C-alpha positions as CSV (number, residue, x, y, z in Angstrom):
1,M,82.1,47.8,122.5
2,K,82.3,48.0,118.7
3,K,80.3,51.2,118.7
4,K,82.6,52.8,121.2
5,N,85.6,51.7,119.1
6,S,84.0,53.2,116.0
7,I,83.3,56.5,117.8
8,G,86.9,56.5,119.1
9,A,88.3,55.9,115.6
10,K,86.2,58.6,114.0
11,L,87.3,61.1,116.8
12,Y,90.9,60.2,116.1
13,I,90.5,60.7,112.4
14,A,88.8,64.0,113.0
15,L,91.6,65.2,115.3
16,C,94.2,64.2,112.7
17,F,92.4,66.2,110.0
18,I,92.2,69.2,112.4
19,F,95.9,68.9,113.1
20,F,96.7,68.8,109.4
21,Y,94.4,71.4,108.0
22,L,93.8,73.9,110.8
23,P,97.1,75.7,110.0
24,I,96.0,76.0,106.4
25,V,92.7,77.4,107.4
26,V,94.4,80.0,109.7
27,T,96.7,81.0,106.8
28,M,93.8,81.5,104.5
29,V,91.8,83.5,107.1
30,F,94.8,85.9,107.9
31,S,95.4,86.4,104.2
32,F,92.3,88.6,104.4
33,N,93.4,90.5,107.5
34,S,93.5,94.3,107.1
35,S,96.6,94.7,109.4
36,K,100.1,93.2,109.2
37,S,99.6,91.1,112.2
38,L,99.8,87.3,111.7
39,T,98.0,86.6,115.0
40,H,95.6,89.4,115.6
41,Y,92.6,89.7,113.2
42,T,91.6,93.3,112.7
43,G,89.1,93.2,109.8
44,F,88.4,91.8,106.3
45,S,90.5,93.2,103.4
46,F,91.9,92.3,100.0
47,R,95.0,94.5,100.8
48,W,97.6,91.7,100.6
49,Y,96.1,90.2,97.4
50,E,96.4,93.6,95.7
51,K,100.0,93.9,96.9
52,L,100.8,90.4,95.7
53,L,99.4,91.0,92.2
54,H,101.5,94.1,91.8
55,D,104.7,92.4,93.0
56,N,106.6,91.5,89.9
57,S,109.1,89.4,91.8
58,V,106.5,87.1,93.1
59,M,104.9,86.6,89.7
60,S,108.3,85.9,88.2
61,A,109.0,83.4,91.0
62,V,105.8,81.6,90.2
63,Y,106.8,81.3,86.6
64,V,110.3,80.0,87.4
65,S,108.9,77.4,89.9
66,L,106.3,76.0,87.6
67,S,108.5,75.9,84.5
68,I,111.4,74.3,86.3
69,A,109.1,71.8,88.1
70,I,107.4,70.8,84.8
71,I,110.6,70.5,82.7
72,S,112.6,68.7,85.5
73,T,109.7,66.3,86.1
74,I,109.5,65.4,82.4
75,I,113.2,64.8,82.0
76,S,113.7,63.0,85.3
77,T,110.7,60.8,84.6
78,V,112.2,59.8,81.2
79,L,115.7,59.3,82.7
80,G,114.5,57.4,85.7
81,T,112.2,55.1,83.8
82,I,114.8,54.2,81.2
83,T,117.4,53.6,84.0
84,A,115.0,51.4,85.9
85,I,114.3,49.3,82.8
86,G,118.0,49.1,82.0
87,L,118.8,47.9,85.5
88,S,116.4,45.0,85.1
89,R,118.7,43.6,82.3
90,S,122.0,44.4,84.0
91,R,124.4,42.1,85.9
92,K,123.7,41.8,89.6
93,L,127.0,43.5,90.6
94,I,126.3,46.6,88.4
95,K,122.7,46.6,89.4
96,E,123.5,46.7,93.2
97,W,126.2,49.3,92.7
98,I,123.9,51.7,90.7
99,L,121.1,51.3,93.2
100,N,123.4,52.1,96.1
101,V,124.7,55.2,94.3
102,N,121.1,56.1,93.5
103,N,120.4,56.2,97.3
104,F,123.1,58.8,98.1
105,P,121.1,61.9,96.9
106,I,118.0,60.6,98.7
107,M,119.8,59.9,102.0
108,N,122.1,63.0,101.9
109,P,121.1,66.1,103.8
110,D,119.8,68.8,101.3
111,I,122.5,71.2,102.4
112,V,125.3,68.8,101.5
113,T,123.8,68.2,98.0
114,A,123.3,72.0,97.6
115,I,126.8,72.9,98.4
116,G,128.2,70.1,96.3
117,L,126.2,71.2,93.3
118,M,127.2,74.8,93.9
119,I,130.9,73.9,93.9
120,F,130.4,71.6,90.9
121,F,128.9,74.4,88.8
122,S,131.6,76.8,89.9
123,S,134.4,74.4,88.9
124,L,132.8,73.9,85.5
125,K,132.3,77.7,85.1
126,I,128.6,77.2,84.6
127,E,126.8,80.4,85.4
128,K,124.4,80.2,88.3
129,G,120.7,80.9,87.4
130,Y,117.9,79.2,85.5
131,V,119.9,76.5,83.8
132,A,121.9,75.6,86.9
133,M,118.7,75.4,89.0
134,L,117.0,73.2,86.3
135,L,120.0,70.8,86.1
136,S,120.1,70.6,89.9
137,H,116.4,69.7,90.1
138,I,116.8,67.0,87.4
139,A,119.7,65.6,89.4
140,F,117.9,65.3,92.7
141,C,114.5,64.3,91.2
142,T,115.7,61.4,89.0
143,P,116.7,59.1,91.9
144,Y,113.1,59.3,93.3
145,V,111.7,58.3,89.9
146,I,114.1,55.3,89.8
147,T,113.1,54.3,93.3
148,S,109.4,54.4,92.3
149,V,109.7,52.7,88.9
150,Y,112.2,49.9,89.7
151,P,109.9,47.8,92.0
152,K,107.3,47.7,89.1
153,V,110.0,46.6,86.7
154,R,111.1,43.7,89.0
155,R,107.5,42.4,89.1
156,M,106.9,42.7,85.4
157,D,106.9,39.7,83.1
158,H,109.8,40.4,80.7
159,N,108.7,37.7,78.3
160,L,105.8,39.9,77.2
161,A,108.2,42.3,75.5
162,N,110.1,39.4,73.9
163,A,106.8,38.0,72.7
164,A,105.8,41.3,71.2
165,M,109.0,41.5,69.2
166,D,108.6,37.9,68.0
167,L,105.2,39.0,66.6
168,G,106.8,41.7,64.6
169,A,107.0,44.7,66.9
170,T,110.1,46.8,66.9
171,P,112.0,47.3,70.2
172,F,110.6,50.8,70.4
173,Q,107.1,49.6,69.9
174,A,107.6,46.9,72.5
175,L,108.8,49.5,74.9
176,T,105.9,52.0,74.3
177,K,103.1,49.5,73.7
178,V,103.9,46.8,76.2
179,V,106.5,47.7,78.8
180,I,105.5,51.3,79.6
181,P,101.7,50.5,80.1
182,M,102.7,47.9,82.7
183,L,104.9,50.4,84.5
184,K,102.3,53.2,84.5
185,P,101.5,53.2,88.2
186,G,105.2,53.4,89.2
187,I,105.9,56.1,86.5
188,F,103.0,58.3,87.6
189,A,104.0,57.9,91.3
190,G,107.6,58.9,90.4
191,M,106.4,61.8,88.3
192,L,104.2,63.2,91.0
193,L,107.0,62.8,93.6
194,A,109.5,64.5,91.3
195,F,107.1,67.4,90.6
196,T,106.4,67.9,94.3
197,M,110.1,67.7,95.2
198,S,111.0,70.3,92.6
199,L,108.1,72.7,93.4
200,D,108.8,72.4,97.1
201,D,112.6,72.7,97.0
202,F,114.4,75.6,98.8
203,V,117.9,74.6,100.0
204,V,119.3,73.3,96.7
205,S,117.7,76.2,94.7
206,Y,119.0,78.8,97.1
207,F,122.6,77.7,96.6
208,V,122.6,77.3,92.8
209,T,120.5,80.3,91.8
210,G,121.9,83.5,90.4
211,N,121.3,86.3,87.9
212,G,118.1,87.3,89.7
213,V,116.4,84.0,89.2
214,E,114.2,83.1,92.2
215,N,111.6,80.4,92.7
216,I,108.6,80.6,95.1
217,S,110.4,79.1,98.1
218,I,113.2,81.6,97.9
219,V,110.8,84.6,97.6
220,V,108.7,83.3,100.5
221,Y,111.9,82.8,102.6
222,N,113.0,86.3,102.0
223,M,109.5,87.6,102.9
224,S,109.6,85.7,106.2
225,K,112.5,87.8,107.4
226,R,110.0,90.5,108.2
227,I,106.3,90.4,108.9
228,N,104.8,90.2,105.4
229,P,101.2,88.9,105.1
230,T,101.7,88.7,101.3
231,I,103.0,85.2,102.1
232,N,99.5,84.3,103.4
233,A,97.9,85.6,100.2
234,L,100.4,83.6,98.0
235,S,99.8,80.5,100.1
236,T,96.1,80.8,99.8
237,I,96.2,81.1,96.0
238,L,98.5,78.1,95.8
239,I,96.1,76.1,98.0
240,V,93.1,77.0,95.9
241,V,94.9,76.2,92.7
242,V,96.0,72.7,94.0
243,T,92.4,72.1,95.2
244,L,91.0,73.0,91.7
245,V,93.6,70.8,90.0
246,L,92.6,67.8,92.2
247,V,88.9,68.4,91.5
248,F,89.7,68.7,87.8
249,V,91.7,65.5,87.8
250,N,89.1,63.5,89.7
251,V,85.8,65.0,88.6
252,I,86.3,65.8,85.0
253,P,87.1,62.3,83.8
254,A,84.0,61.0,85.6
255,I,81.9,63.6,83.8
256,V,83.5,62.8,80.5
257,R,82.8,59.1,80.9
258,K,79.2,59.8,81.8
259,T,78.6,62.4,79.0
260,H,80.2,60.4,76.2
261,K,78.4,57.2,75.5
262,S,81.2,55.9,73.4
263,T,82.9,52.9,74.9
264,G,85.8,50.7,74.5
265,M,88.4,51.5,71.9
266,A,86.5,54.5,70.5
267,Y,86.5,56.2,73.9
268,Q,90.2,55.4,74.5
269,T,91.1,56.8,71.1
270,K,89.3,60.1,71.8
271,A,90.9,60.3,75.2
272,G,94.3,59.6,73.9
273,T,93.9,62.2,71.1
274,L,92.8,64.7,73.7
275,R,95.7,64.0,75.9
276,R,98.2,64.3,73.1
277,R,96.8,67.7,72.1
278,V,96.9,69.0,75.6
279,V,100.5,67.8,76.1
280,L,101.6,69.3,72.7
281,T,99.9,72.7,73.4
282,G,101.3,72.8,76.9
283,G,104.8,72.0,75.6
284,V,104.6,74.8,73.0
285,L,103.4,77.3,75.6
286,L,106.1,76.3,78.0
287,V,108.9,76.7,75.4
288,L,107.5,80.1,74.4
289,F,107.4,81.1,78.1
290,I,111.0,80.0,78.8
291,A,112.2,81.8,75.7
292,G,110.4,85.0,76.7
293,F,111.6,84.8,80.3
294,S,115.2,84.2,79.3
295,F,115.1,87.2,76.9
296,N,113.6,89.3,79.7
297,M,116.4,88.3,82.2
298,S,119.1,88.9,79.7
299,G,118.7,92.7,79.7
300,A,118.7,92.8,75.9
301,G,122.2,94.3,75.4
302,K,122.0,96.9,78.2
303,K,124.7,97.3,80.9
304,V,124.1,94.9,83.7
305,L,124.6,95.5,87.4
306,K,124.5,92.6,89.9
307,V,123.4,93.6,93.4
308,Y,123.6,91.2,96.3
309,N,121.6,92.4,99.4
310,A,119.8,90.9,102.4
311,G,116.1,89.8,101.9
312,E,113.4,92.5,102.3
313,Y,116.1,95.2,102.5
314,I,115.2,97.5,99.7
315,D,112.0,98.9,98.0
316,K,112.3,97.1,94.6
317,T,110.4,99.9,92.9
318,L,113.7,101.9,93.3
319,L,115.5,99.3,91.2
320,D,113.0,99.9,88.3
321,D,113.5,103.7,88.6
322,F,117.3,103.3,88.6
323,E,117.1,101.1,85.5
324,K,115.0,103.7,83.6
325,E,117.2,106.6,84.7
326,Y,120.5,104.9,83.7
327,N,119.2,102.7,80.9
328,C,120.6,99.5,82.5
329,K,119.5,96.1,83.8
330,V,119.8,95.4,87.6
331,I,120.0,91.8,88.6
332,Y,119.0,91.7,92.2
333,E,119.7,88.7,94.5
334,T,119.3,88.2,98.2
335,F,121.1,86.4,101.0
336,D,119.9,85.4,104.5
337,S,123.1,86.1,106.4
338,N,126.5,87.6,106.0
339,E,128.0,84.1,106.2
340,S,125.9,82.7,103.4
341,M,126.9,85.8,101.3
342,Y,130.6,85.1,102.0
343,T,130.1,81.4,101.1
344,K,128.8,82.4,97.7
345,L,131.7,84.7,97.1
346,Q,134.1,82.0,98.0
347,S,132.4,79.6,95.6
348,G,133.4,82.0,92.7
349,E,130.0,83.8,92.3
350,K,130.4,87.3,90.8
351,Y,128.6,90.3,92.0
352,D,129.1,94.1,91.6
353,V,127.5,95.7,94.7
354,L,127.2,94.0,98.1
355,V,125.5,95.2,101.2
356,P,127.3,93.4,104.1
357,S,127.4,94.3,107.8
358,D,130.3,95.9,109.6
359,Y,132.2,92.9,110.9
360,M,131.9,91.1,107.5
361,I,133.1,94.3,105.7
362,E,136.3,94.1,107.8
363,R,136.9,90.6,106.7
364,L,136.2,91.3,103.0
365,I,138.7,94.2,103.2
366,K,141.4,92.0,104.8
367,E,140.9,89.3,102.2
368,K,140.9,91.8,99.3
369,Y,137.4,91.1,98.0
370,L,136.6,94.8,97.5
371,Q,137.8,97.7,95.4
372,P,137.8,101.4,96.6
373,I,134.8,103.7,96.0
374,D,135.2,106.3,93.3
375,W,134.4,109.3,95.5
376,S,134.3,111.6,92.5
377,L,131.0,109.9,91.5
378,I,129.5,109.9,95.1
379,T,128.1,113.5,94.9
380,N,125.6,112.8,97.7
381,K,128.3,111.9,100.2
382,D,127.4,115.0,102.4
383,N,123.9,113.6,102.8
384,V,125.2,110.8,105.0
385,I,125.2,111.2,108.8
386,E,128.8,112.3,109.6
387,H,129.1,110.0,112.6
388,L,128.7,106.9,110.4
389,W,131.9,107.7,108.5
390,N,134.0,107.2,111.7
391,N,134.3,103.5,112.0
392,E,136.9,100.8,112.7
393,Y,135.9,98.3,110.1
394,D,136.9,100.7,107.3
395,P,139.3,103.1,109.1
396,K,140.5,104.9,106.0
397,G,137.0,105.3,104.6
398,K,138.0,103.8,101.2
399,Y,135.5,101.0,100.6
400,T,132.2,101.7,102.2
401,V,129.1,104.0,102.0
402,P,126.7,103.6,104.9
403,Y,123.2,102.2,104.0
404,F,121.2,101.5,107.2
405,W,122.2,101.6,110.8
406,G,120.8,101.1,114.3
407,G,121.3,99.4,117.6
408,V,120.1,96.5,119.8
409,G,117.7,97.3,122.6
410,I,114.7,96.1,124.5
411,V,111.0,96.4,123.6
412,Y,108.8,96.3,126.7
413,D,105.2,96.4,127.6
414,K,104.5,99.6,129.6
415,T,101.5,98.0,131.3
416,V,103.7,95.3,132.7
417,V,107.2,96.6,133.1
418,D,107.9,99.1,135.9
419,E,109.7,102.2,134.5
420,K,112.0,102.3,137.5
421,D,113.3,98.8,136.6
422,L,114.6,100.2,133.3
423,E,117.4,101.9,135.3
424,E,118.9,98.4,135.7
425,G,119.8,98.5,132.0
426,W,120.6,95.1,130.6
427,D,120.3,93.6,134.1
428,I,116.6,94.0,133.8
429,L,116.8,90.7,131.8
430,L,117.9,89.1,135.1
431,N,115.1,90.6,137.2
432,E,113.0,87.6,138.4
433,K,109.9,89.8,138.6
434,Y,109.7,89.1,134.8
435,K,110.6,85.4,134.9
436,G,109.1,83.5,131.9
437,N,108.2,86.9,130.3
438,V,111.3,87.6,128.2
439,Y,112.2,87.0,124.6
440,M,115.9,86.8,123.8
441,Y,117.0,87.3,120.2
442,D,118.5,84.0,118.9
443,S,121.9,85.6,118.0
444,E,125.2,84.4,119.5
445,R,127.1,87.7,119.2
446,D,124.2,89.9,120.3
447,S,123.5,87.7,123.3
448,F,127.1,87.8,124.4
449,M,127.1,91.5,123.7
450,I,124.3,92.0,126.3
451,A,126.2,89.9,128.9
452,L,129.5,91.6,128.3
453,K,128.0,95.1,128.4
454,S,126.2,94.2,131.6
455,L,129.5,93.1,133.1
456,G,131.2,96.3,132.0
457,Y,133.4,94.7,129.2
458,S,133.8,95.5,125.6
459,M,131.7,93.4,123.2
460,N,134.8,93.1,121.0
461,T,136.9,91.6,123.8
462,K,139.4,88.9,122.9
463,S,139.7,87.7,126.5
464,K,138.4,84.1,127.0
465,K,138.1,84.9,130.7
466,E,135.7,87.7,130.0
467,Y,133.7,85.5,127.6
468,N,133.5,82.8,130.3
469,E,132.0,85.4,132.7
470,A,129.5,86.4,130.0
471,Y,128.7,82.7,129.5
472,E,128.0,82.4,133.2
473,W,125.7,85.5,133.0
474,L,123.7,83.9,130.1
475,I,123.5,80.6,132.0
476,K,122.2,82.4,135.1
477,Q,119.6,84.2,132.9
478,R,118.6,80.9,131.3
479,D,118.2,79.1,134.6
480,T,116.4,81.8,136.5
481,M,114.4,83.7,133.8
482,D,113.3,80.9,131.4
483,P,113.8,83.1,128.4
484,V,112.5,82.1,124.9
485,Y,115.1,82.4,122.1
486,V,113.4,83.6,119.0
487,G,114.1,85.0,115.5
488,D,112.2,87.5,113.4
489,D,108.9,86.1,114.7
490,V,109.6,88.2,117.9
491,M,107.9,91.2,116.3
492,D,104.5,89.7,115.8
493,N,104.7,88.0,119.2
494,M,105.4,91.4,120.9
495,I,102.6,93.1,118.9
496,S,100.3,90.4,120.2
497,G,101.4,91.1,123.8
498,N,102.7,87.5,124.4
499,K,105.5,88.6,126.7
500,A,106.6,91.7,128.6
501,M,110.1,92.2,127.1
502,A,112.1,91.3,124.0
503,V,115.6,92.0,122.7
504,V,115.2,93.4,119.2
505,Y,117.0,95.6,116.6
506,S,116.0,99.3,116.6
507,G,114.2,99.1,113.3
508,D,112.1,96.3,114.5
509,G,111.5,98.2,117.8
510,A,110.2,101.1,115.8
511,Y,107.8,98.9,113.9
512,V,106.3,97.1,116.9
513,I,105.7,100.2,119.0
514,D,104.0,101.7,116.0
515,E,101.7,98.7,115.9
516,N,100.9,98.4,119.6
517,E,100.5,101.6,121.7
518,N,101.3,99.7,124.9
519,L,104.9,99.0,123.8
520,D,108.0,101.2,124.1
521,F,111.7,100.8,123.4
522,F,114.8,101.7,125.3
523,L,118.5,101.4,124.9
524,P,120.5,100.7,128.1
525,N,123.2,103.3,128.8
526,Q,125.7,100.6,129.4
527,G,126.2,100.6,125.6
528,T,125.0,98.5,122.7
529,N,125.8,97.0,119.4
530,E,125.7,100.0,117.1
531,W,125.6,98.1,113.8
532,C,125.9,99.5,110.3
533,D,125.3,97.9,106.9
534,C,127.2,99.5,104.0
535,M,127.3,99.4,100.3
536,V,130.6,98.1,98.8
537,I,131.9,97.3,95.3
538,T,133.6,93.9,94.7
539,K,137.0,93.7,93.0
540,D,135.4,91.7,90.2
541,C,133.0,94.4,89.2
542,K,133.4,95.5,85.6
543,E,130.7,98.2,85.5
544,T,132.5,100.3,88.2
545,T,130.9,103.6,87.0
546,L,127.4,102.1,87.1
547,A,128.1,100.6,90.5
548,N,129.2,103.9,92.0
549,Q,126.2,105.6,90.4
550,F,123.9,103.0,92.0
551,I,125.4,103.7,95.5
552,N,125.1,107.4,94.9
553,Y,121.5,107.0,93.9
554,M,120.6,105.1,97.0
555,I,121.8,108.0,99.3
556,E,119.7,110.6,97.4
557,E,117.4,112.2,99.9
558,D,114.1,111.4,98.2
559,V,115.2,107.9,97.3
560,S,116.3,107.2,100.9
561,E,112.9,108.4,102.2
562,I,111.1,105.9,100.0
563,N,113.5,103.2,101.0
564,E,113.3,103.8,104.8
565,E,109.5,103.9,104.7
566,Y,109.6,100.4,103.1
567,V,112.4,98.8,105.1
568,G,111.8,100.4,108.5
569,Y,115.4,100.7,109.8
570,D,117.3,104.0,110.3
571,S,118.6,105.5,107.1
572,S,122.2,106.6,106.8
573,V,120.9,109.8,105.1
574,K,120.7,112.6,107.8
575,S,117.5,114.3,106.5
576,T,115.6,111.0,106.2
577,Y,116.7,109.8,109.6
578,E,115.6,113.0,111.3
579,K,112.3,113.1,109.5
580,F,111.3,109.6,110.4
581,R,112.7,110.0,113.9
582,D,110.5,113.0,114.5
583,D,107.4,111.9,112.6
584,Y,107.3,108.2,113.5
585,Y,109.4,107.6,116.7
586,L,107.3,109.7,119.1
587,G,109.3,112.8,118.6
588,N,112.5,111.6,120.2
589,N,115.5,109.4,119.6
590,A,113.7,106.3,121.0
591,C,114.7,103.7,118.5
592,A,118.2,104.7,117.5
593,P,121.5,104.6,119.5
594,D,122.7,107.7,121.2
595,L,125.4,109.0,119.0
596,N,127.2,110.5,122.0
597,N,127.4,107.3,124.1
598,P,131.1,106.3,124.1
599,L,130.1,102.8,125.3
600,N,128.3,102.0,122.0
601,E,130.5,99.8,119.7
602,T,130.4,98.1,116.3
603,F,131.2,94.5,116.0
604,R,134.7,93.7,114.8
605,Y,135.7,90.5,112.9
606,Q,136.5,87.5,115.2
607,D,139.4,85.2,114.3
608,T,138.6,81.6,113.7
609,E,139.8,80.3,117.1
610,L,137.8,82.9,119.1
611,K,134.7,82.5,116.9
612,Q,134.8,78.7,117.5
613,Y,135.3,79.2,121.2
614,C,132.3,81.5,121.5
615,A,130.2,79.2,119.3
616,N,130.9,76.3,121.6
617,L,129.8,78.4,124.6
618,W,126.6,79.5,122.9
619,T,125.8,75.8,122.0
620,K,126.0,75.0,125.7
621,V,123.7,77.9,126.6
622,K,121.1,76.8,124.0
623,S,121.4,73.1,124.8
624,H,121.1,73.5,128.6
625,Q,124.4,71.8,129.2
626,K,126.2,72.6,132.5
C-alpha cells in the first residue's frame, strides 16, 4: 500500500511539473519556428532572435524594466524595513491603523491603483514617464515588504538592541549589527517579492507611463495585438537569464566555499568585501545607465513630437527616418483601445498627433479636443483615396487625414464551407451545418453590426426596438451555433484550421489567407462596418508645423508602402492600396469593402444612454442569461 501511495505521489508531482513547465517549453520551441504561426511548427530558424536584437524598442524596454525594478526594490526594501521596525515601537492604535492602511494597496484591484496614481500625478502636474513609473512601483512594492518584514520584527527579542547600546554601540550600529541581521530572512523575502512585482507589473505601468517610456510588459502587450513570435524569443531569453541567475546564486557560493579553505571570520570578511564591491559597482553602472537613458529620451534640445497610436500600428523604422529628415525627436506611445486613449486625454496627458477610429474622432471633435489640419502643409493630400474623404464623423473635412481603413468580413475554410452558402451573407453564421465551427470576434459593436445588417437595419440605429431584435439574433446564434468569442488570437487559430469560419477585420483576413491556402475571405453584400482610422492633431499641440509635416510624411507613397507591408491593413494611399490589392490579395478586391456598396457604413458615436443599453444586452449574450 505504501508503495502504491508513493507511486501515486510521484505521478501527481510529475503531472504538476508538466502543467507548470510545458507552456514554457512550448514557448521556447516556437521561438525557433521559421514561420509566424504560434501553433504550427514549420522548421528551425533564428529569425525571431535576429528581429528581436534589431528592435530598439524591446532593448529599451528591457533597460527600463530592469532599472526600475532594481531601484524600486532597493528603496521599497529600505522604506518597508524601517516602517516595520518603527511599528514595533508604536502604540497599538497607531500600529493597527497603519497596518490596515498598508493592506489597501495589496487588496485593491490593480486597475483601481493604476487609475488613482494616474489622477494623482496629473493633479500634481508630474509628467508621466520614467519618474512617475518609478514612484508608482515604489508605492505598490513597499506594502509587500512591510508585510514580509513585520512578522520577523514581532518575533525578535528587542532587548538585544538595548543590550548592544548599553555596551557602547550607537543606535545606528545597533540597527545594522544586531536588528538587521535578525530580520534578514524577512527582508530578503520582501526584497525578492518587490523585485518580482515590479518586473512583472503591467496595469500600473501602462497608466502612468509617458514620453515614450515602456517596460517589457507594455511592449509584450502591444506585440500580442498581432501574431508576433518575437514575444517567444524575448520570453525564452528571459527564461534562460532567470535560470542562469538561479544557478549562479545557488552553485557559485558552494563552489567558493569548497575552493576557499578559509573559514570563520576570515571567510565572512572576504565574502562581505566581495558583496560590497559588487553592490558598489552595480550602483555606479545603474546610475550611469539611467543618466544616459534620460539624456537619450530628452531629445537633446531638438523639437519634440508626441505621437499616440494603437499598438503594432506603424513600422517604427519610419519614425527614425522622420527624425533624421526633420531633425526632431519623436516620442511614440501606444494604446490598446480608443477608450483607453480617451481616458488618458481626460486625465490631462498631452499629445500632439493621435490616430483614433471614426466614432472616437466624432466624439473628440464634439468635445473640442482637436485643432484643424493646416492643409497648406498637406501636399500629399491627393495621394489619399477620394472616397475616404467623404465621411460623417468629420463632415467638413477639417480635422482628419485617413491612415488605414477596411471592413469586417468572414474568413472561411474552402474545404469545409460550401460556396453556395456564402449567398446567405451574414446569415451563414446561423447555418446549423457549421454548428460549433464558428469564431465570433469579441466586439460588442461589430457583433451587433452583423445582427443589424442581417435584419436589414442600419448599424448606427438609435432604435432600442431594433437593438432588441439584434439581441435576439445573437441569442439565437449563441444557442444554436455554439460560437466561440475570441480576440486577436483568431488569426492563428484560423491559420491552424481549428474552425471553418471566423469574423475578422479585412487586414487580418488578408494575413490569414496568405498564410493558409485553404482559406478565403468574403464581405456580405448586406453591408459591413467600413471603418477608418485617421491622423488628427490635438488642441494642445505646440509644434503644429511639425505635426502637419508628420501627417504629410505618413501619406507619401513610398512611406505608405513600407508601412502597409508591416501593418497589413489597407492603406489610405491609393497607389499603395492598389499595389497590395493586386500583388497580395489574389488579384481582386477580396479583403477590402466594396467602395460602391451603399449599405456599408462607418460607426457613429453613441450617446451614453444608448451605449449603456447595448453594453447590458451584450453582457447578457456573453453570460448566457435569458
